[in-house]
N, C-alpha and C positions, 0 to 999 in steps of 0.2 A: 685736055684730055679729063683733068679733074673735074671742069665743068660737064662734060659728058657722062662721067659716073655719077657726080651727084645728081645729074638728070636720072640718069637709070635706076639709082638709088628711091628718087622721089617717086618715079612711075612705080617701083617694086612696092613701097610702102602703101599707095595709093590703093594697086591691086589685093595686098594683102590687107588691108581695111576693109575693101570691099568685099572679100570673101568671108573673113571673120565676122563683121558686121553682121551679116545674116545669120551667120549660126549660131552667134550670141542670140539673138532674136528669135530664132526658131528657137533654139535649147530653152528661151525663158518663157515662149508662146507652149512648150511642151509641156512643160512643169506646171504652167497656169491651167491649161488643160488637164492633166491629171488630177490637179488638186479640186478642179471645177468638177471632173467626172465622178471622183472620189465622194466628192460631198452631195452631188446629185444621187447617185447610186445610196448614200446613207439615208437620203430622204426617202428614195424610192421603198428602201427596205421596210421602214420605220409607218410609211402609209401603208404598204403591204400588210404588214403585221396587224396594226389596228384594225385593217379594213376586213381582212379574212378571220381575223376574231372576231369581229362583232357580226359579218356576214355567217360565220358558222353557227355562232350562237343562237342568232336569229333565227336560223333554221329549224331549231329544235322546239319553236315556237308553232310550226307549221305542222300541217295535219301530215299524219304517218301512216300511207298505205300498206307497208311491208307486214310480214309475217312476224315479224320480231321486231319490235319497236324500244330497243334501248331508251330513248326518249321521254318514253311513253310511261315505263316502269320504274326509270328511276331520273327524273328531270334534273333534280339539285347535284345528284354526283356526274351525269354528261357535261352540266354545265360547267361545274368546277373543275372537270377533266378537260375539258375544251381551253378554261383559262388557265390552269396550270400548264399546259404544252405552250401556249402562246407565251405566258408569262416569262418560263423555263427560256425559251429561245429569244424574248427580248433581252433577259438578265444576261447570256451568252454573248449578243449583238453588241451591249454595253461594253462588257468585257474586251473584247475583239476591237471594239473602235478606238477603247481606250489604249488599249496595245500599241495599235498603229500609229497614234498619235503622240502619246509618253512615251519618252524613252526608255522611263524607269520602268515603266509596266513592260515593255517589250525587253528589256535585259533580265527582268524578273521572270516573268514566262520562258524565255528563250535559253534557261540555265538548265544544263544537263543534272539530272540526278545519279547516275550512274557514268563511271569514266569509259568503259566498255558496252557495247551492245546488249540486247538479250540474245541471251544464246540460241533459241528456237527461230526468233524471226528478223535475227541482224540488225533492229531498230535501235536506237539511243531514245531513252524516255525525256522529255524534259519536264518543266514546271509545268507548262501550259497543257502539252498533252494530257499528261496525268490528271489535271484538275479538270479537263473536260474529258476525261474518260470517266470519273469520280462524277460528274456533274450529270452526265448523260444515264447514269446507273442509276443515281436517287431519283431523277425524272422518270424512267422508266418503272423501277419497283415501288416508289413514294405512293404511286395510286393505289395499291394492295390496301393501303390502309383505310380508304374510304370505300373501295371497290369489294372488298372481302365481307366485312359484315351488311352489308347491303345485299350482296348476293346470296350469301348464307342464307339470311332472313328471308328472302324472295322465295329462292328456290326449295326450302325446307318446308316451308308455308305450301307448296305446291305440290311435294311429295306426300306430305302427311295428309291430304284430303285425297291422295290416290294409296294410300298406304304403302308408300314407295321410298325411302328414304336410304336404303342401303348403299347406294353407289352415289347418294347424290353430292357427296364431297366432289365426285369430278366433275361434275356440270358446274359445280362452285368456282372450282380453281381454273375449268377452263374458261371460263369469262372474266375470271382476275386475270389469266394470262392473253385473252385477247385483247385486254384494253394496254399490255405492256406491248403487245404487237402493234395497236394504234400509234403508240409513240415513236417505236421505233420506223414505221413506215413514213411517219409525219418527216421523221429527220432524213429518211434516204431518198425523199423524194426530192429534196434543196437541193439546186441545181449546185451544180461543182465544175464546169467548165472553164477554158482556159478564161472566155471575157463574160464569166459568170457576174451575177451583181455581187456574191460575197468576195470574190477575189478580187475584184475591183474595188470596191466598200474596204475590205478592211487589210490589202495588200497581204492578201495570204495567197502562195505558191499554188499551183495548180496541183503540184504531184501530192501535195501535203491533203488539199481537197478528196483527191484521188485517193488516198489512202483512206481518209477517215470514211467516206462514201463506203468503199469497201469491206471496212471493219464493222459499220453498221448494217452493211447489206447481211453478213455473215450472221451476227447478232440477231437480227430480223429473222432469218431464216431458221436461228436456234427457238428463237420463241415462238415461231409458227411450227415447228415440230415438237415442242412441249403443246402446244394448243391441242393440236391436232391428233396426239395419243390422248389426251385426256377427254378430248371430246368423245374420241371412236370407242 
């Protein structure tokens, strides 16, 4: 009887090991795949940023057949504008990568600023979310520093040639706000799906990406409305 019990326990132990071993192996394999896919996603994002930035700046040297060619009238500003956008996105990608890799960064950026959520939105502000909101605002509004003088000099010179400068400030600010829309549109077009490169590379929840996408879209609509009112 004892011998049978021992045999039963031995068989049970063998079956237990046979079940658990593949489970642990699969868990380790899944973790390895996850790390590899995250590293691959980071590499793809870096390659896309460099490639798209170079390609877009290269297009400014190509012939323009449009009625209004901004890159022909303001070549230094256009190329700096493109460089600023891709540089800002690259800096954000570096911080997100550090936050996903380093626990110190993750805990610092994930800390809540207030104990209670915002009254109207029902959201709790984190250090990371607030930092990125300030970064996006700066990335959007900063181009006014180099676009406003260039647009003002260009359009007022055009207006003086035909003795019409009364409402030229609207044309100038229409151009400046149009470049704000450039930045917002570029950020809205970033993929935010469940299996997107951003979600995989930086271990960000899809719900967080969708919220950021919606807020950026609202901001784009606001900038577009201001741009249209000034232009009209």
